[in-house]
All heavy atoms as a GROMACS GRO file, in nm:
protein
  570
    1MET      N    1  -3.637   2.634  -0.777
    1MET     CA    2  -3.513   2.565  -0.750
    1MET      C    3  -3.438   2.532  -0.879
    1MET      O    4  -3.316   2.540  -0.883
    1MET     CB    5  -3.544   2.437  -0.670
    1MET     CG    6  -3.423   2.358  -0.631
    1MET     SD    7  -3.330   2.446  -0.506
    1MET     CE    8  -3.205   2.331  -0.470
    2THR      N    9  -3.509   2.492  -0.984
    2THR     CA   10  -3.441   2.456  -1.108
    2THR      C   11  -3.389   2.578  -1.183
    2THR      O   12  -3.290   2.568  -1.255
    2THR     CB   13  -3.534   2.376  -1.200
    2THR    OG1   14  -3.647   2.455  -1.231
    2THR    CG2   15  -3.575   2.246  -1.136
    3ARG      N   16  -3.455   2.692  -1.168
    3ARG     CA   17  -3.413   2.813  -1.239
    3ARG      C   18  -3.272   2.858  -1.196
    3ARG      O   19  -3.188   2.884  -1.283
    3ARG     CB   20  -3.514   2.924  -1.219
    3ARG     CG   21  -3.477   3.049  -1.295
    3ARG     CD   22  -3.583   3.153  -1.285
    3ARG     NE   23  -3.642   3.166  -1.416
    3ARG     CZ   24  -3.750   3.233  -1.444
    3ARG    NH1   25  -3.816   3.291  -1.347
    3ARG    NH2   26  -3.795   3.242  -1.565
    4PRO      N   27  -3.239   2.864  -1.066
    4PRO     CA   28  -3.102   2.901  -1.028
    4PRO      C   29  -2.998   2.800  -1.076
    4PRO      O   30  -2.887   2.837  -1.114
    4PRO     CB   31  -3.106   2.907  -0.875
    4PRO     CG   32  -3.248   2.925  -0.840
    4PRO     CD   33  -3.327   2.859  -0.949
    5ILE      N   34  -3.033   2.673  -1.077
    5ILE     CA   35  -2.939   2.570  -1.123
    5ILE      C   36  -2.910   2.589  -1.272
    5ILE      O   37  -2.795   2.580  -1.316
    5ILE     CB   38  -2.993   2.429  -1.093
    5ILE    CG1   39  -2.997   2.407  -0.942
    5ILE    CG2   40  -2.908   2.323  -1.161
    5ILE    CD1   41  -3.064   2.279  -0.900
    6ILE      N   42  -3.012   2.614  -1.349
    6ILE     CA   43  -2.994   2.636  -1.493
    6ILE      C   44  -2.908   2.761  -1.516
    6ILE      O   45  -2.818   2.760  -1.602
    6ILE     CB   46  -3.130   2.648  -1.564
    6ILE    CG1   47  -3.200   2.512  -1.563
    6ILE    CG2   48  -3.112   2.696  -1.707
    6ILE    CD1   49  -3.341   2.514  -1.615
    7CYS      N   50  -2.930   2.867  -1.439
    7CYS     CA   51  -2.850   2.990  -1.452
    7CYS      C   52  -2.703   2.963  -1.419
    7CYS      O   53  -2.614   3.012  -1.487
    7CYS     CB   54  -2.906   3.098  -1.362
    7CYS     SG   55  -3.060   3.168  -1.421
    8VAL      N   56  -2.678   2.884  -1.315
    8VAL     CA   57  -2.540   2.850  -1.277
    8VAL      C   58  -2.473   2.769  -1.387
    8VAL      O   59  -2.358   2.794  -1.423
    8VAL     CB   60  -2.538   2.775  -1.141
    8VAL    CG1   61  -2.401   2.715  -1.114
    8VAL    CG2   62  -2.580   2.867  -1.029
    9ILE      N   63  -2.542   2.674  -1.442
    9ILE     CA   64  -2.486   2.591  -1.550
    9ILE      C   65  -2.454   2.678  -1.672
    9ILE      O   66  -2.346   2.665  -1.731
    9ILE     CB   67  -2.583   2.476  -1.587
    9ILE    CG1   68  -2.589   2.375  -1.473
    9ILE    CG2   69  -2.538   2.407  -1.716
    9ILE    CD1   70  -2.695   2.268  -1.490
   10LEU      N   71  -2.542   2.768  -1.709
   10LEU     CA   72  -2.516   2.856  -1.822
   10LEU      C   73  -2.397   2.948  -1.796
   10LEU      O   74  -2.316   2.974  -1.886
   10LEU     CB   75  -2.641   2.938  -1.856
   10LEU     CG   76  -2.756   2.859  -1.918
   10LEU    CD1   77  -2.878   2.950  -1.936
   10LEU    CD2   78  -2.715   2.800  -2.050
   11MET      N   79  -2.385   2.998  -1.675
   11MET     CA   80  -2.271   3.084  -1.641
   11MET      C   81  -2.140   3.007  -1.648
   11MET      O   82  -2.040   3.059  -1.696
   11MET     CB   83  -2.289   3.145  -1.501
   11MET     CG   84  -2.396   3.250  -1.493
   11MET     SD   85  -2.365   3.390  -1.603
   11MET     CE   86  -2.227   3.464  -1.522
   12VAL      N   87  -2.139   2.883  -1.602
   12VAL     CA   88  -2.018   2.801  -1.608
   12VAL      C   89  -1.978   2.777  -1.753
   12VAL      O   90  -1.860   2.789  -1.789
   12VAL     CB   91  -2.038   2.668  -1.532
   12VAL    CG1   92  -1.925   2.570  -1.562
   12VAL    CG2   93  -2.050   2.693  -1.384
   13VAL      N   94  -2.074   2.745  -1.838
   13VAL     CA   95  -2.045   2.724  -1.980
   13VAL      C   96  -1.991   2.852  -2.043
   13VAL      O   97  -1.894   2.851  -2.120
   13VAL     CB   98  -2.171   2.674  -2.054
   13VAL    CG1   99  -2.151   2.677  -2.204
   13VAL    CG2  100  -2.208   2.535  -2.007
   14PHE      N  101  -2.050   2.965  -2.009
   14PHE     CA  102  -2.006   3.094  -2.062
   14PHE      C  103  -1.863   3.125  -2.018
   14PHE      O  104  -1.779   3.163  -2.100
   14PHE     CB  105  -2.102   3.205  -2.015
   14PHE     CG  106  -2.062   3.341  -2.059
   14PHE    CD1  107  -2.075   3.380  -2.191
   14PHE    CD2  108  -2.010   3.432  -1.968
   14PHE    CE1  109  -2.037   3.506  -2.231
   14PHE    CE2  110  -1.972   3.558  -2.006
   14PHE     CZ  111  -1.986   3.596  -2.139
   15VAL      N  112  -1.833   3.107  -1.890
   15VAL     CA  113  -1.698   3.137  -1.840
   15VAL      C  114  -1.595   3.043  -1.901
   15VAL      O  115  -1.487   3.086  -1.940
   15VAL     CB  116  -1.696   3.129  -1.685
   15VAL    CG1  117  -1.554   3.132  -1.632
   15VAL    CG2  118  -1.778   3.241  -1.626
   16LEU      N  119  -1.627   2.915  -1.912
   16LEU     CA  120  -1.533   2.821  -1.975
   16LEU      C  121  -1.508   2.856  -2.121
   16LEU      O  122  -1.396   2.843  -2.170
   16LEU     CB  123  -1.585   2.678  -1.961
   16LEU     CG  124  -1.579   2.618  -1.821
   16LEU    CD1  125  -1.642   2.479  -1.822
   16LEU    CD2  126  -1.437   2.613  -1.771
   17GLY      N  127  -1.611   2.901  -2.190
   17GLY     CA  128  -1.593   2.944  -2.328
   17GLY      C  129  -1.501   3.064  -2.340
   17GLY      O  130  -1.418   3.072  -2.431
   18MET      N  131  -1.512   3.158  -2.248
   18MET     CA  132  -1.424   3.275  -2.249
   18MET      C  133  -1.280   3.236  -2.218
   18MET      O  134  -1.187   3.287  -2.279
   18MET     CB  135  -1.473   3.378  -2.147
   18MET     CG  136  -1.608   3.438  -2.180
   18MET     SD  137  -1.604   3.539  -2.327
   18MET     CE  138  -1.515   3.680  -2.266
   19VAL      N  139  -1.260   3.146  -2.124
   19VAL     CA  140  -1.124   3.106  -2.085
   19VAL      C  141  -1.055   3.032  -2.199
   19VAL      O  142  -0.938   3.058  -2.227
   19VAL     CB  143  -1.129   3.019  -1.957
   19VAL    CG1  144  -0.995   2.955  -1.929
   19VAL    CG2  145  -1.173   3.104  -1.839
   20THR      N  146  -1.124   2.942  -2.266
   20THR     CA  147  -1.060   2.867  -2.374
   20THR      C  148  -1.024   2.958  -2.490
   20THR      O  149  -0.922   2.938  -2.556
   20THR     CB  150  -1.150   2.753  -2.425
   20THR    OG1  151  -1.275   2.806  -2.465
   20THR    CG2  152  -1.169   2.648  -2.320
   21LYS      N  153  -1.102   3.061  -2.515
   21LYS     CA  154  -1.070   3.154  -2.622
   21LYS      C  155  -0.942   3.231  -2.590
   21LYS      O  156  -0.858   3.254  -2.675
   21LYS     CB  157  -1.185   3.250  -2.647
   21LYS     CG  158  -1.162   3.344  -2.763
   21LYS     CD  159  -1.281   3.433  -2.789
   21LYS     CE  160  -1.253   3.522  -2.908
   21LYS     NZ  161  -1.363   3.611  -2.935
   22GLU      N  162  -0.924   3.271  -2.464
   22GLU     CA  163  -0.806   3.347  -2.423
   22GLU      C  164  -0.681   3.262  -2.422
   22GLU      O  165  -0.573   3.310  -2.451
   22GLU     CB  166  -0.829   3.409  -2.286
   22GLU     CG  167  -0.930   3.521  -2.286
   22GLU     CD  168  -0.954   3.578  -2.148
   22GLU    OE1  169  -0.880   3.541  -2.054
   22GLU    OE2  170  -1.047   3.658  -2.134
   23THR      N  171  -0.692   3.135  -2.388
   23THR     CA  172  -0.573   3.052  -2.376
   23THR      C  173  -0.524   2.997  -2.510
   23THR      O  174  -0.413   2.947  -2.517
   23THR     CB  175  -0.598   2.933  -2.281
   23THR    OG1  176  -0.709   2.858  -2.329
   23THR    CG2  177  -0.625   2.981  -2.140
   24GLN      N  178  -0.604   3.008  -2.615
   24GLN     CA  179  -0.560   2.958  -2.745
   24GLN      C  180  -0.447   3.042  -2.802
   24GLN      O  181  -0.362   2.993  -2.873
   24GLN     CB  182  -0.676   2.954  -2.843
   24GLN     CG  183  -0.772   2.841  -2.815
   24GLN     CD  184  -0.888   2.843  -2.911
   24GLN    OE1  185  -0.908   2.936  -2.988
   24GLN    NE2  186  -0.968   2.738  -2.907
   25GLY      N  187  -0.446   3.171  -2.775
   25GLY     CA  188  -0.341   3.258  -2.825
   25GLY      C  189  -0.363   3.295  -2.970
   25GLY      O  190  -0.457   3.249  -3.035
   26GLU      N  191  -0.277   3.380  -3.018
   26GLU     CA  192  -0.287   3.424  -3.156
   26GLU      C  193  -0.165   3.375  -3.232
   26GLU      O  194  -0.056   3.364  -3.178
   26GLU     CB  195  -0.294   3.576  -3.161
   26GLU     CG  196  -0.419   3.630  -3.099
   26GLU     CD  197  -0.430   3.780  -3.114
   26GLU    OE1  198  -0.376   3.834  -3.212
   26GLU    OE2  199  -0.493   3.841  -3.029
   27LYS      N  200  -0.184   3.347  -3.358
   27LYS     CA  201  -0.076   3.298  -3.441
   27LYS      C  202   0.021   3.412  -3.471
   27LYS      O  203  -0.020   3.522  -3.504
   27LYS     CB  204  -0.132   3.240  -3.570
   27LYS     CG  205  -0.027   3.173  -3.655
   27LYS     CD  206  -0.087   3.105  -3.774
   27LYS     CE  207   0.022   3.042  -3.856
   27LYS     NZ  208  -0.030   2.984  -3.978
   28MET      N  209   0.149   3.384  -3.458
   28MET     CA  210   0.251   3.484  -3.485
   28MET      C  211   0.316   3.455  -3.621
   28MET      O  212   0.344   3.340  -3.654
   28MET     CB  213   0.359   3.482  -3.377
   28MET     CG  214   0.309   3.518  -3.239
   28MET     SD  215   0.248   3.686  -3.227
   28MET     CE  216   0.398   3.778  -3.229
   29CYS      N  217   0.335   3.561  -3.697
   29CYS     CA  218   0.406   3.552  -3.824
   29CYS      C  219   0.543   3.615  -3.807
   29CYS      O  220   0.565   3.693  -3.715
   29CYS     CB  221   0.328   3.627  -3.933
   29CYS     SG  222   0.174   3.550  -3.978
   30GLN      N  223   0.634   3.583  -3.895
   30GLN     CA  224   0.765   3.646  -3.891
   30GLN      C  225   0.815   3.671  -4.032
   30GLN      O  226   0.777   3.602  -4.127
   30GLN     CB  227   0.864   3.563  -3.812
   30GLN     CG  228   0.894   3.427  -3.868
   30GLN     CD  229   0.988   3.351  -3.778
   30GLN    OE1  230   1.008   3.386  -3.662
   30GLN    NE2  231   1.046   3.245  -3.829
   31ILE      N  232   0.896   3.773  -4.042
   31ILE     CA  233   0.956   3.810  -4.170
   31ILE      C  234   1.101   3.848  -4.145
   31ILE      O  235   1.137   3.894  -4.037
   31ILE     CB  236   0.876   3.923  -4.237
   31ILE    CG1  237   0.921   3.944  -4.380
   31ILE    CG2  238   0.889   4.052  -4.159
   31ILE    CD1  239   0.828   4.030  -4.462
   32ASN      N  240   1.182   3.827  -4.245
   32ASN     CA  241   1.323   3.858  -4.236
   32ASN      C  242   1.350   3.993  -4.303
   32ASN      O  243   1.317   4.012  -4.420
   32ASN     CB  244   1.403   3.747  -4.304
   32ASN     CG  245   1.549   3.752  -4.273
   32ASN    OD1  246   1.592   3.830  -4.190
   32ASN    ND2  247   1.625   3.667  -4.339
   33ILE      N  248   1.407   4.088  -4.229
   33ILE     CA  249   1.444   4.218  -4.285
   33ILE      C  250   1.595   4.219  -4.303
   33ILE      O  251   1.670   4.191  -4.209
   33ILE     CB  252   1.403   4.333  -4.190
   33ILE    CG1  253   1.252   4.331  -4.167
   33ILE    CG2  254   1.448   4.467  -4.245
   33ILE    CD1  255   1.204   4.429  -4.062
   34SER      N  256   1.641   4.247  -4.424
   34SER     CA  257   1.785   4.248  -4.451
   34SER      C  258   1.834   4.391  -4.465
   34SER      O  259   1.767   4.476  -4.523
   34SER     CB  260   1.814   4.170  -4.580
   34SER     OG  261   1.952   4.172  -4.606
   35TYR      N  262   1.951   4.417  -4.409
   35TYR     CA  263   2.011   4.550  -4.417
   35TYR      C  264   2.125   4.555  -4.518
   35TYR      O  265   2.210   4.644  -4.512
   35TYR     CB  266   2.060   4.593  -4.279
   35TYR     CG  267   1.948   4.620  -4.182
   35TYR    CD1  268   1.919   4.531  -4.081
   35TYR    CD2  269   1.870   4.733  -4.195
   35TYR    CE1  270   1.815   4.554  -3.992
   35TYR    CE2  271   1.765   4.758  -4.109
   35TYR     CZ  272   1.738   4.668  -4.007
   35TYR     OH  273   1.634   4.692  -3.921
   36GLY      N  274   2.130   4.461  -4.608
   36GLY     CA  275   2.234   4.461  -4.712
   36GLY      C  276   2.370   4.427  -4.653
   36GLY      O  277   2.388   4.324  -4.593
   37ASN      N  278   2.467   4.517  -4.673
   37ASN     CA  279   2.602   4.492  -4.624
   37ASN      C  280   2.624   4.543  -4.482
   37ASN      O  281   2.728   4.518  -4.424
   37ASN     CB  282   2.705   4.558  -4.717
   37ASN     CG  283   2.706   4.494  -4.854
   37ASN    OD1  284   2.673   4.377  -4.868
   37ASN    ND2  285   2.742   4.570  -4.955
   38GLU      N  286   2.527   4.614  -4.426
   38GLU     CA  287   2.542   4.670  -4.291
   38GLU      C  288   2.508   4.565  -4.186
   38GLU      O  289   2.425   4.477  -4.208
   38GLU     CB  290   2.449   4.790  -4.274
   38GLU     CG  291   2.480   4.905  -4.368
   38GLU     CD  292   2.382   5.020  -4.349
   38GLU    OE1  293   2.314   5.024  -4.246
   38GLU    OE2  294   2.375   5.103  -4.440
   39ASP      N  295   2.572   4.577  -4.070
   39ASP     CA  296   2.541   4.488  -3.958
   39ASP      C  297   2.407   4.529  -3.896
   39ASP      O  298   2.369   4.645  -3.899
   39ASP     CB  299   2.650   4.493  -3.852
   39ASP     CG  300   2.779   4.426  -3.899
   39ASP    OD1  301   2.773   4.349  -3.995
   39ASP    OD2  302   2.884   4.454  -3.838
   40CYS      N  303   2.338   4.433  -3.841
   40CYS     CA  304   2.209   4.458  -3.776
   40CYS      C  305   2.232   4.522  -3.639
   40CYS      O  306   2.314   4.474  -3.560
   40CYS     CB  307   2.134   4.326  -3.760
   40CYS     SG  308   1.974   4.342  -3.682
   41GLU      N  309   2.160   4.629  -3.612
   41GLU     CA  310   2.162   4.692  -3.479
   41GLU      C  311   2.026   4.666  -3.416
   41GLU      O  312   1.922   4.690  -3.476
   41GLU     CB  313   2.188   4.841  -3.491
   41GLU     CG  314   2.325   4.874  -3.545
   41GLU     CD  315   2.347   5.024  -3.556
   41GLU    OE1  316   2.271   5.100  -3.496
   41GLU    OE2  317   2.441   5.061  -3.626
   42SER      N  318   2.028   4.617  -3.292
   42SER     CA  319   1.904   4.573  -3.229
   42SER      C  320   1.800   4.684  -3.217
   42SER      O  321   1.681   4.660  -3.237
   42SER     CB  322   1.932   4.511  -3.092
   42SER     OG  323   1.992   4.606  -3.007
   43MET      N  324   1.840   4.806  -3.185
   43MET     CA  325   1.742   4.915  -3.171
   43MET      C  326   1.680   4.951  -3.305
   43MET      O  327   1.560   4.974  -3.316
   43MET     CB  328   1.808   5.037  -3.107
   43MET     CG  329   1.839   5.017  -2.960
   43MET     SD  330   1.910   5.162  -2.882
   43MET     CE  331   1.772   5.272  -2.883
   44ALA      N  332   1.762   4.954  -3.411
   44ALA     CA  333   1.710   4.985  -3.545
   44ALA      C  334   1.619   4.873  -3.594
   44ALA      O  335   1.514   4.898  -3.654
   44ALA     CB  336   1.826   5.007  -3.642
   45CYS      N  337   1.657   4.750  -3.567
   45CYS     CA  338   1.577   4.635  -3.608
   45CYS      C  339   1.440   4.639  -3.540
   45CYS      O  340   1.337   4.623  -3.606
   45CYS     CB  341   1.652   4.507  -3.570
   45CYS     SG  342   1.560   4.355  -3.591
   46ASN      N  343   1.438   4.663  -3.411
   46ASN     CA  344   1.312   4.668  -3.337
   46ASN      C  345   1.226   4.786  -3.383
   46ASN      O  346   1.105   4.773  -3.398
   46ASN     CB  347   1.340   4.676  -3.187
   46ASN     CG  348   1.223   4.633  -3.104
   46ASN    OD1  349   1.128   4.574  -3.154
   46ASN    ND2  350   1.228   4.663  -2.977
   47ALA      N  351   1.289   4.901  -3.408
   47ALA     CA  352   1.214   5.019  -3.453
   47ALA      C  353   1.156   4.998  -3.592
   47ALA      O  354   1.040   5.036  -3.618
   47ALA     CB  355   1.305   5.141  -3.452
   48ASP      N  356   1.233   4.938  -3.683
   48ASP     CA  357   1.182   4.911  -3.818
   48ASP      C  358   1.064   4.815  -3.814
   48ASP      O  359   0.964   4.833  -3.884
   48ASP     CB  360   1.293   4.852  -3.906
   48ASP     CG  361   1.399   4.954  -3.944
   48ASP    OD1  362   1.373   5.075  -3.927
   48ASP    OD2  363   1.506   4.911  -3.989
   49CYS      N  364   1.074   4.714  -3.731
   49CYS     CA  365   0.967   4.616  -3.720
   49CYS      C  366   0.841   4.680  -3.662
   49CYS      O  367   0.731   4.659  -3.711
   49CYS     CB  368   1.013   4.500  -3.634
   49CYS     SG  369   0.894   4.367  -3.622
   50ALA      N  370   0.858   4.761  -3.558
   50ALA     CA  371   0.743   4.825  -3.494
   50ALA      C  372   0.678   4.927  -3.587
   50ALA      O  373   0.557   4.949  -3.581
   50ALA     CB  374   0.786   4.892  -3.365
   51SER      N  375   0.756   4.989  -3.675
   51SER     CA  376   0.697   5.088  -3.766
   51SER      C  377   0.618   5.022  -3.879
   51SER      O  378   0.524   5.080  -3.931
   51SER     CB  379   0.806   5.177  -3.825
   51SER     OG  380   0.889   5.105  -3.914
   52LYS      N  381   0.654   4.899  -3.915
   52LYS     CA  382   0.584   4.829  -4.023
   52LYS      C  383   0.462   4.752  -3.974
   52LYS      O  384   0.363   4.742  -4.044
   52LYS     CB  385   0.680   4.733  -4.094
   52LYS     CG  386   0.787   4.805  -4.172
   52LYS     CD  387   0.878   4.708  -4.243
   52LYS     CE  388   0.986   4.785  -4.317
   52LYS     NZ  389   1.078   4.696  -4.387
   53TRP      N  390   0.471   4.695  -3.854
   53TRP     CA  391   0.362   4.616  -3.799
   53TRP      C  392   0.335   4.660  -3.656
   53TRP      O  393   0.428   4.669  -3.575
   53TRP     CB  394   0.395   4.467  -3.800
   53TRP     CG  395   0.405   4.413  -3.937
   53TRP    CD1  396   0.303   4.374  -4.018
   53TRP    CD2  397   0.524   4.396  -4.014
   53TRP    NE1  398   0.350   4.332  -4.138
   53TRP    CE2  399   0.487   4.345  -4.138
   53TRP    CE3  400   0.658   4.417  -3.988
   53TRP    CZ2  401   0.578   4.316  -4.237
   53TRP    CZ3  402   0.749   4.390  -4.086
   53TRP    CH2  403   0.709   4.339  -4.209
   54LYS      N  404   0.208   4.680  -3.626
   54LYS     CA  405   0.169   4.718  -3.491
   54LYS      C  406   0.208   4.606  -3.395
   54LYS      O  407   0.181   4.490  -3.420
   54LYS     CB  408   0.018   4.744  -3.486
   54LYS     CG  409  -0.030   4.794  -3.353
   54LYS     CD  410  -0.178   4.819  -3.355
   54LYS     CE  411  -0.224   4.868  -3.219
   54LYS     NZ  412  -0.369   4.886  -3.216
   55GLU      N  413   0.271   4.642  -3.286
   55GLU     CA  414   0.317   4.548  -3.185
   55GLU      C  415   0.418   4.448  -3.239
   55GLU      O  416   0.432   4.337  -3.187
   55GLU     CB  417   0.200   4.475  -3.120
   55GLU     CG  418   0.102   4.565  -3.050
   55GLU     CD  419  -0.014   4.490  -2.990
   55GLU    OE1  420  -0.004   4.366  -2.972
   55GLU    OE2  421  -0.116   4.553  -2.960
   56GLY      N  422   0.490   4.484  -3.345
   56GLY     CA  423   0.594   4.396  -3.398
   56GLY      C  424   0.720   4.405  -3.314
   56GLY      O  425   0.754   4.510  -3.261
   57LEU      N  426   0.789   4.293  -3.302
   57LEU     CA  427   0.914   4.288  -3.227
   57LEU      C  428   1.025   4.238  -3.318
   57LEU      O  429   1.012   4.132  -3.379
   57LEU     CB  430   0.901   4.195  -3.107
   57LEU     CG  431   0.799   4.236  -3.001
   57LEU    CD1  432   0.783   4.124  -2.899
   57LEU    CD2  433   0.842   4.364  -2.934
   58GLY      N  434   1.131   4.315  -3.327
   58GLY     CA  435   1.244   4.277  -3.411
   58GLY      C  436   1.365   4.241  -3.329
   58GLY      O  437   1.391   4.298  -3.225
   59GLU      N  438   1.440   4.142  -3.379
   59GLU     CA  439   1.562   4.100  -3.311
   59GLU      C  440   1.664   4.057  -3.414
   59GLU      O  441   1.631   3.990  -3.513
   59GLU     CB  442   1.532   3.985  -3.214
   59GLU     CG  443   1.649   3.953  -3.126
   59GLU     CD  444   1.610   3.861  -3.012
   59GLU    OE1  445   1.496   3.867  -2.966
   59GLU    OE2  446   1.696   3.783  -2.971
   60CYS      N  447   1.789   4.097  -3.392
   60CYS     CA  448   1.897   4.060  -3.483
   60CYS      C  449   1.930   3.912  -3.469
   60CYS      O  450   1.925   3.857  -3.358
   60CYS     CB  451   2.022   4.142  -3.452
   60CYS     SG  452   2.000   4.319  -3.476
   61VAL      N  453   1.964   3.850  -3.581
   61VAL     CA  454   2.004   3.709  -3.579
   61VAL      C  455   2.135   3.697  -3.502
   61VAL      O  456   2.150   3.613  -3.415
   61VAL     CB  457   2.018   3.654  -3.722
   61VAL    CG1  458   2.072   3.513  -3.722
   61VAL    CG2  459   1.886   3.662  -3.794
   62SER      N  460   2.230   3.782  -3.533
   62SER     CA  461   2.356   3.793  -3.459
   62SER      C  462   2.411   3.933  -3.483
   62SER      O  463   2.363   4.006  -3.570
   62SER     CB  464   2.456   3.686  -3.503
   62SER     OG  465   2.506   3.716  -3.631
   63THR      N  466   2.512   3.971  -3.408
   63THR     CA  467   2.566   4.106  -3.421
   63THR      C  468   2.640   4.127  -3.553
   63THR      O  469   2.650   4.238  -3.602
   63THR     CB  470   2.661   4.138  -3.305
   63THR    OG1  471   2.761   4.036  -3.298
   63THR    CG2  472   2.585   4.147  -3.174
   64ASN      N  473   2.692   4.021  -3.613
   64ASN     CA  474   2.767   4.033  -3.738
   64ASN      C  475   2.681   4.007  -3.861
   64ASN      O  476   2.731   4.007  -3.972
   64ASN     CB  477   2.885   3.936  -3.739
   64ASN     CG  478   2.981   3.964  -3.626
   64ASN    OD1  479   2.973   4.067  -3.561
   64ASN    ND2  480   3.071   3.872  -3.601
   65SER      N  481   2.554   3.983  -3.842
   65SER     CA  482   2.466   3.947  -3.953
   65SER      C  483   2.383   4.068  -3.995
   65SER      O  484   2.345   4.150  -3.913
   65SER     CB  485   2.373   3.834  -3.908
   65SER     OG  486   2.276   3.810  -4.007
   66PRO      N  487   2.352   4.080  -4.124
   66PRO     CA  488   2.266   4.189  -4.170
   66PRO      C  489   2.118   4.157  -4.159
   66PRO      O  490   2.035   4.233  -4.205
   66PRO     CB  491   2.308   4.205  -4.316
   66PRO     CG  492   2.348   4.069  -4.358
   66PRO     CD  493   2.409   4.006  -4.236
   67ASN      N  494   2.083   4.044  -4.097
   67ASN     CA  495   1.944   4.000  -4.094
   67ASN      C  496   1.876   4.030  -3.961
   67ASN      O  497   1.930   4.007  -3.855
   67ASN     CB  498   1.934   3.850  -4.122
   67ASN     CG  499   1.977   3.816  -4.262
   67ASN    OD1  500   1.958   3.894  -4.353
   67ASN    ND2  501   2.037   3.700  -4.279
   68CYS      N  502   1.753   4.078  -3.972
   68CYS     CA  503   1.668   4.110  -3.858
   68CYS      C  504   1.541   4.027  -3.872
   68CYS      O  505   1.478   4.027  -3.977
   68CYS     CB  506   1.635   4.259  -3.860
   68CYS     SG  507   1.500   4.311  -3.754
   69ILE      N  508   1.504   3.954  -3.769
   69ILE     CA  509   1.380   3.876  -3.771
   69ILE      C  510   1.273   3.955  -3.698
   69ILE      O  511   1.291   3.994  -3.583
   69ILE     CB  512   1.400   3.738  -3.707
   69ILE    CG1  513   1.498   3.657  -3.790
   69ILE    CG2  514   1.266   3.665  -3.696
   69ILE    CD1  515   1.527   3.520  -3.736
   70CYS      N  516   1.163   3.977  -3.768
   70CYS     CA  517   1.053   4.056  -3.714
   70CYS      C  518   0.933   3.963  -3.691
   70CYS      O  519   0.888   3.896  -3.783
   70CYS     CB  520   1.016   4.167  -3.812
   70CYS     SG  521   0.880   4.269  -3.759
   71ALA      N  522   0.884   3.959  -3.567
   71ALA     CA  523   0.767   3.878  -3.532
   71ALA      C  524   0.649   3.971  -3.505
   71ALA      O  525   0.664   4.072  -3.437
   71ALA     CB  526   0.797   3.792  -3.410
   72TYR      N  527   0.533   3.936  -3.559
   72TYR     CA  528   0.413   4.017  -3.544
   72TYR      C  529   0.292   3.927  -3.552
   72TYR      O  530   0.299   3.813  -3.595
   72TYR     CB  531   0.407   4.126  -3.652
   72TYR     CG  532   0.408   4.070  -3.793
   72TYR    CD1  533   0.291   4.050  -3.862
   72TYR    CD2  534   0.528   4.036  -3.856
   72TYR    CE1  535   0.291   3.998  -3.989
   72TYR    CE2  536   0.529   3.984  -3.984
   72TYR     CZ  537   0.411   3.966  -4.051
   72TYR     OH  538   0.411   3.913  -4.177
   73ARG      N  539   0.177   3.981  -3.506
   73ARG     CA  540   0.052   3.905  -3.514
   73ARG      C  541   0.009   3.891  -3.659
   73ARG      O  542   0.006   3.990  -3.733
   73ARG     CB  543  -0.058   3.974  -3.436
   73ARG     CG  544  -0.042   3.967  -3.289
   73ARG     CD  545  -0.161   4.028  -3.221
   73ARG     NE  546  -0.135   4.040  -3.078
   73ARG     CZ  547  -0.206   4.112  -2.997
   73ARG    NH1  548  -0.307   4.181  -3.041
   73ARG    NH2  549  -0.175   4.118  -2.870
   74CYS      N  550  -0.027   3.772  -3.697
   74CYS     CA  551  -0.071   3.749  -3.833
   74CYS      C  552  -0.205   3.821  -3.857
   74CYS      O  553  -0.292   3.818  -3.769
   74CYS     CB  554  -0.092   3.600  -3.860
   74CYS     SG  555   0.060   3.504  -3.853
   75PRO      N  556  -0.220   3.883  -3.974
   75PRO     CA  557  -0.349   3.944  -4.004
   75PRO      C  558  -0.457   3.836  -4.017
   75PRO      O  559  -0.431   3.726  -4.060
   75PRO     CB  560  -0.328   4.015  -4.137
   75PRO     CG  561  -0.190   3.988  -4.179
   75PRO     CD  562  -0.123   3.903  -4.078
   76ASN      N  563  -0.576   3.874  -3.978
   76ASN     CA  564  -0.688   3.777  -3.985
   76ASN      C  565  -0.727   3.746  -4.125
   76ASN      O  566  -0.724   3.808  -4.216
   76ASN     CB  567  -0.809   3.830  -3.909
   76ASN     CG  568  -0.779   3.837  -3.760
   76ASN    OD1  569  -0.690   3.770  -3.712
   76ASN    ND2  570  -0.852   3.920  -3.689
   0.00000   0.00000   0.00000
């Protein structure tokens, strides 16, 4: 009778440990990419960010700005 109870308790601890690890999330870093005097284009910004960092997402600050903000997972 005690053996199944101990197994259930261990499984609950194991599952809770897995859930808390998944819900913590990963830290995101960001960098600013400047295009000089050219205006930022959203497709170019996103492509540049994705080519430099795996799963990176780039977005223009505004349509008249030369700045692109790139968000990516921070290296460990």
